[in-house]
N, C-alpha and C positions, 0 to 999 in steps of 0.2 A: 521639572518633571510635570507629568501630566495631571489634569484634573478630570476624575473618574465621574463626577457628579452628573454628567450630561449623557451617561452610556445607557441608561435605559435597563440597567441590570440590577436595579436596588433590590428587586424581591427575589433574586435568585438564592438569596440565603448562603453566600459564601462564608466560609470561615477567614478567608485571607482575599479581601478585595483588591489587594496590591497586584494580584495575578491579572487583573483585567488592565491591558494596556492598549493604547490606541495610536501608537507611532511606531514606525519601523526601527529595529535596533541594529545599529551600525557601528562598530569601532567601540562597543561598550557604552553607548549613548542612544537616547531615544529622540528620533528625527522627526519633527512635525512638518507638515506642508498646509498650503493653503486649500487646496481641495480635498475632498473626503469621500471615502467609499462607505456606504451603508450596508451593514450585515444585518440580515433579518432571519428571524425564527421560521424554519420552513413548516413548523406545525401549525402557526397561525398568521403568518405573515407579518408579525409586530417588528419593528426595528428593535434592534437590541444593543447596536454599537455604531460608532462613526470612528472609521479608521483613517487616519491620514493617508493620502494618495501618494505613494513614491512612483518615481518615474526612473527613466535612463540615468539621470544624475546621481540619484541615491543608489541605484544598482551599481555603477561605476565606483561610487565611493565604498560600497560594501566590499567589491572585489579588490580596490587598493588595500583597504583595511585587513583583508584576509592575506594579501600578499606580504604586507608589511609585518604582520604577525607569524608568518610562516617559519622564518628562521628561529625565531624564539621558541615557538611551539615544537616543532620538529627536534630541537635541540635538547628537551626535556627527555629524562628517562621513561622508559615505559611504566616504569612504577609511578612516577610523579603523575604522569597523564591517567593512569588507572585510579589513582587516589581522587583526583578531579572528577573523573567520571563518576566513580562510586558516589561521590557527594550528590551528584546531579541525580542519579538513579534513586538515592534515599529521599531527596527532595521531592521527586515525582510520586514516589509512594506514600511519603507523609501527605501530600496534597491530593492524593488519588480523588477523593470525594469532590474536592472543588474542581479539579480539572475534569472530572466526568461531567459535571454539572454544566461547565462552561461549554464542553463539546457537543452534550446533547442540545443546549439551546440554539447554536449556530449551526449544527450538521442534522440533528432530529433523531438519531437512534436512540432507543430506550436506555434510560440511565445504566442500567446494569450493563448493558453490551458496552455503554461508553466508559465506565469504570473499568470493564475487563480490557479495553483498548488501551487504557493508560497503563495498566499492568504489563500488557503484552509489549507496549513501546518501550517501557521502562526495562523490560527483560533484555532487550538488544543492548541497552546502555550497560547493563550489569555484565553482560556475555561479553561484550568487546572490551569492557575495561579489563578483563581477565585476559582475553585472547591476544591482547596487543603485546602482552609478556611474551608471546609465543611466535614471534616474527623470527623465525629461523632461516639461517642461510645454508650454504653446502661447502664443502671442500671435496673438490673432484680430481681424481688421479691425473696427474700432468702427462703431457705426451713424451716428456724426457725428465732425465734427473735433475736437471737446473731449472725448471719449472713448476709453479705451484699455481693452480686454477681454483679460484675463490668466488663464491657466489653470495652477494648480500642483498638484502631489499631494503629499499628507502621509500618514504612517502612520495606519492605522485605529484603532490603541491597543492594549489589552490582547487577546491572542488564547489562546482556549483551545481545547484537542484531546482528543479521545479516539481512540486508535489501536488497530489489532487485533493478534492473535497471529502472523498468517502472515509478516509482514514487519516484526519488531519493531525494527529499526534503520532501516530505509529508509522507512518510513510515517512516522516522526518526523522524519527528516531533511530530507525534502522539504517538509514542513510548515514546520519550525522554521528551516531555511534561508531560506525566503523571507520569514518573518515578520520575522526578526531583521535581514535585509539592508534591508528596507523602514523599519526604525526602530521595529517594535513588539517588545513583550515577549510571553513565551509561558509558557502552563502546560499539561503535557500529563498525562492520565491514561493510562498504557499498560495493555493487557492484564494480568490478574493471571496468566496462564498464563506469561507472557515478560517480567517486569520486570527482569531482570539486564541485559538490552541497553541499556534505557532508562537505567537507572542507570550503566552504564559510559560512555555518552554524557556525562552529566551530570559525572561525574569528569573527563573529558577538556575538557569545556566550561570547567569551573573552571581547569584547567592551561592552557588557550589564553588565560586572561585575560579571559573573557566577565564581566562585573561581576554581582554578586550580585543577584537579582531577575529577571534579564533571561531566564534559561532555567530553568522549575521542573519537577520531575518528582513528581508525587503518586501512589502506589501504594496502592490499597485495593479491597476487594471489596464496598463499598457503592456498587454501581453506580448505583443509582436517586438515592440522596442526594447522592454527589458529581457525579452527571450533571446534577442540578438547580442545583446551585451553578454549574457550567461553563456551562450554557445559559440561566440566568436571572439571574445576578449583574448588576447595573447597570454593574458597573465592567469587565466583558467586552464588548469591542466587536464581536468576531468571533469565531464558533464554527467549527470544521472537524473533519470526522468521516471515518474510512474503516471500513465495515463494511457490514452487510447493510440491505437497503432497508427491511425493518418496522422496524428500530431507528433507522435514519436519519429516517423519517418522524416517529417519536415525538420525536426530539431537534429537528427542525426546529419541530415545534408548541410545543416548550417555548422555543425562541429567539424565538417571536413576541411574547411578553409584553414582552420588551424591543426588539423590532425590531432584532435584531442581524443583521450580515451574516454570511452562512454559506456554505460550500463543502461539498459532499457528494461522496465517492467511494464508490458503493454497490454493489450487486450485479450480476452479469453472466450472460450466457448466450451466450457468443460462438460464432457459427458458423465453422467452417473448410471452405470451398469448394474441391473440386479439380475442374477442368475437363477435359474430353478433351484439350485442347491443353496441358496443364500438363507441366512437367518432375516425372516422378512421383518420382523419387528425392529431387529437391528438396522436393517436397510431403510425402514421408515424414518428411524430416529435419525440416521445419518443424513439422509435426503432433507429432513426438516432443519438441521442445523447448517447444512451447507447451502440451501437455497434460499432460506427466508431471513438469515442473519443480515442485519442492516437493511432490511425490506428489499433483498436481492442485489443490492448496489455495491457487490465486491468483484474482484477481477477473477477470483477463484470459485465464485458461486456457481453450483450447478446450472447449467445452461440447458441441457437436454437429458432427459430420463429415459434410458432404454430398459426395459423389462422384457424378460423372456417369457414367450406365451403361457408356458406352464403355469406362471405365478403372477399373469398380469392382472386378473381379477382380484386375486386376494391382496397384492400390493396396493392396486389402485384405491380399493375399498377402504383399507386401513390408512393409507396416506390422505385421502381425502377427509377422512373423519379427523385426524390430526392437523391438518391445516384449517379446517372449519372452526377449529378450537382456538386458534389464534386471536388475540385481542388487539384491536387497532386503536390508537390514539396519540396523544401527546407523549413524548419521551420521558417526561418528568413524571407523568401519572402512575401510581401504583399497578402493577399487574399488567401493563402495556407490553406486548411482545413484538408488535409491528408498529413502527414511526412512521412519518411522512417520507416521501421523496424529497430530493432536494430541491426541485422546482416544480411548476406546473407545466413547463416545457419536457421535463423527464416524463412526467405522467403521460402527456400526450403522445410521446414517443412510444412508450410502452402499450398504451391504449391501441394505437395505429398497427402496431406488430400483431396483437390479439385480434382485432378486426380482419386483417388482411389474411391472418391463418384461418380463422373462421370461414372466410369466404372462399378460401382454398380447400375447404373440406373437414376442417377439424372440429371437434365436439367441445362444447364448453361445459364443464363438470361442476366448476364452484367459481364465484368470483366473476371477473370480466369486465369491471367498470370502476369508475371513481367511488371512493367510499363518503358517506355522509360526513365524516369526521372532518373533512375539508379539501381544498381544492388540490393539494399534494399529496393526498391520500390514495392509494390505489388497493383494490381489495385482494388479497391472496387469492391468486387464480391457478386452476388446473385446467389443462386442455388433453383432451385424448384422440386417438385416432389421428394423431401428429405423423407426418413422414419428413425425412430428413432434409428434404428440399422447401417446406413451408418457410415463410419468413420468421417465424418464431424459432426455427431451429438454425437456421443459417446466420442470423445476427445475435450479437451479444445483447441480451434482454436489458441487463441492468434493472430489474425490477422484480416485483413478487409474482412471477408467473413460472409454473411448472408445466412443460409440454412433455406428454408421455407418448414414448414410441416403442411399438411392439417389434420383437425380433425373434427369429427361430433358433439360431445356432452361433457358437463362438466366433466363428470366421466371419460371419455376417457383421457381427456388432463390432468388432475390432475395426473392420472397413468403414463402418458408419460413423464410429468414433473419430477415426482419424481423417474423415472426409472434412476438413475445414483447414484453413491457412493458419488457424491459431494452434498453439501448444502449450498452454501454461499448465492447467490442474486437470486430472481425471480421477473419477472415484469408480470402484466396483466391489459387489459383494459376492463372495463365493466363499465355500467351505471345502473346496476341492483343491489340495495342494498343488497338483499338476497344473491345474487351469490357472491357479494365482500365479505362477511363474509364467506361463505362456502368455497371458494378457498383460500382466505386468510389463513384460519385455516388450511386447506387440504395440503398445499404446504409444504414440508419438507425442509425448508430453513431459515437460521438465519435472512434473511432481504428479505422484500417483498415490492416492489414498486407498487402500485395501481394508475393506471391512471398517472404515472410519472416515468421517465427514469432516473433521475438522485436522487439517495437515500442517498448519504454520506453526512453528517455534524458534526460538532464537538459535537453538543448535542446529537446525537443519538448515539447508541451502535452498533458498526461494528464488524461483525464476523459471523461464520457459524456454521452449525451441520454437523454430518457425518464426512466424510473424507476431509471437508473443514476446519477443525481445531477447536480450542477451545479459550474460553476468548474472550474479548470484547474491542474494542478501541473506544475512545471517550464517551462521555456521563459521567454521574455520576458513571456507572457501571464500565467504563473503569480505574478509579482509584483504584477500588478494587483489580485489578490484581497486583498492586504494594504495597499491604498492607497485613499485617498478622494479624489476630485476637488474642488477648491476654485476658483471662479470669482470673480475679483477685477475690478470694474468702478471705473475710475478717471476720474472726471468733473471738470470745470472746469479743463481743461487749456489753454483758449485764452484765459486771462487771466495 
């Protein structure tokens, strides 16, 4: 076992310090290596952990372990798998406070948000523990009396995954839960900025009784080499990724060599539309939770706020007051609502989008620069006078910046909202039932929030269209991505 004394997390006040792991988890064992990855706290730059740096060899070992465990795991009944997943869910909720603190220290989001992510991620484990019992097939009327057509569903096999830093618990949970419930085994390479959450999940999976080889975590900075193993290894049947669209395209192309099943949750450029007939106070609240959660670093964050001209002044005034009241600081401090961005480079990217848009004619209403809290903090920002062709509107911001765009009518705003290669999430506020149907059906997005700024939950299918990806996570549809359909034709039954 590892020695936690060198991890620099002694002041984190964890109730269970065994949740801190600094080795990859492969086939039920913790694997060390000579080189290490340093994990830093984005709020202050302090080193918080040193993680053994795995590579291609360890990734291949993890795939082999998952392949070796597949027959055993898929042979278990749905009830047996559900019981083990339920144990995992219970342990995650029992350790919610500790898991939240670990997440905040490595990722930066406020502690209340981090604990919310733990509950959100655990909800997928709970959901799929039960949904795995409902993998139904079909009996189809045969073409003649001597034949019967039967359709069954079976696990696709070994599943490999690469997950991002912005939701280091939930992005793993909602993939692994579906895979394991379907009878698949799982290998994940988490983001190197935030490996502690993934390794804590592995510790709890082991405690829950999930057998060796079923859930494996490999942490390493050789993204190219490890990625090639996960996308091209012949024993991996499915690959699933959450991240940027450019990286997703590369990974899809790598999966083509072995014709893997893939699911992708990629970039977004979410419109948030406020119509004249909207409840403005509700719209402001919806925009706040949709835009500034996790300092704007989510794929479904509002990216462009479209406001009909009749309520433009009213909405902007109320929204500006709400944004100005946000508290910036270390996510572990009381009352903080905006934590740091993940890195100084991320801040630079956002600052450049703001500067370029101001140069193109936008007006700065609030914020617009680094905050005095530290190098990785960017002030919650509002720009007005924005047009849909400005850099801040054309690109995924991934930061705490709200560009406000005025519009005249319904047809115009639908066209503006759809004028992007992305199609993940969209939001709009209206109290006109006819408009609600027209706009909801007209928006080219996989998910639409109507008078609601928080749309993701375990019972709903999460995913996008166009260049925002394919496949769905959560809901009964999310299980299908980890199953293969097999058709059985039974003949000779008239003899």
